[in-house]
Every structure is written in structure tokens, then in C-alpha cells.
C-alpha positions in Angstrom: 109.4 94.1 93.6 110.1 96.3 96.4 111.8 100.1 96.2 112.4 102.8 98.4 111.3 106.2 97.5 112.9 109.4 99.2 110.0 111.8 100.0 111.3 115.6 99.7 109.4 117.6 102.2 107.2 116.6 104.9 104.7 114.4 102.9 103.7 113.3 99.5 100.1 112.6 97.8 99.0 109.4 96.6 98.5 110.5 93.3 101.8 112.1 92.9 103.6 109.1 94.4 102.2 106.9 91.6 103.3 109.3 89.0 106.9 109.6 90.3 107.7 106.0 91.0 106.4 105.3 87.3 103.6 102.9 88.5 101.2 105.2 86.9 102.0 106.7 83.3 99.7 110.1 83.7 97.5 111.6 86.4 94.1 109.8 85.1 96.1 106.3 84.9 97.1 106.8 88.8 93.2 108.1 89.7 92.0 104.8 87.8 94.5 102.4 90.3 93.2 104.2 93.2 89.4 103.6 92.1 90.3 100.1 91.1 91.0 99.7 94.9 94.1 97.8 94.5 96.2 100.2 96.6 97.2 99.4 100.2 98.8 101.6 102.9 100.3 99.8 105.8 98.1 97.0 105.3 94.7 99.2 104.9 92.7 99.9 101.7 93.7 103.4 100.8 91.1 104.9 98.8 91.8 108.5 99.0 93.3 110.1 95.9 95.2 113.1 97.8 96.0 110.9 100.8 99.1 112.5 102.3 101.8 109.7 102.6 104.9 110.4 105.0 107.9 108.5 105.5 107.4 105.1 107.2 104.4 104.3 105.4 104.4 101.1 102.9 102.3 101.3 99.8 101.5 98.0 98.3 99.8 97.5 94.7 99.3 94.2 93.7 103.3 92.8 93.5 104.7 95.9 93.9 105.6 97.5 97.4 107.1 101.1 98.0 108.6 102.0 101.1 108.7 105.9 101.9 111.7 107.1 103.2 
């Protein structure tokens, strides 16, 4: 599944993105997803929960792809 997500402002933190897209139901669930090391940003493993994501980034979590615009 691939979807686009429009960022309001300069960036969005990874945990906020996971909650905003519905991938994570809660902040705790978002932290668990990152801790499980299944989040990839532009092809590289992303382990920083508060990583600042910007337009153009592609986030992949298992079979879900989110393109930031």
C-alpha cells in the first residue's frame, strides 16, 4: 500500500507521522514500531523517534509506503 502525506509546515516528527497516518493507534504504539526496527526512511533504517521528516522523504514500514509531499 502506497499513500502520500502532505506536511503542514517545514517538517513532521516520525512519531507524529505514524499517528497521523493511522499506522500507529497511540504514541506508545508508534514508539514500539520504531523500537522494532521496521521503519525505513529513504531506504535506510530509521531508529530516531523524533526524526524530522521533510517533503520528499519516503517512509517504508513492512508493506506500507508513505511519500511525504
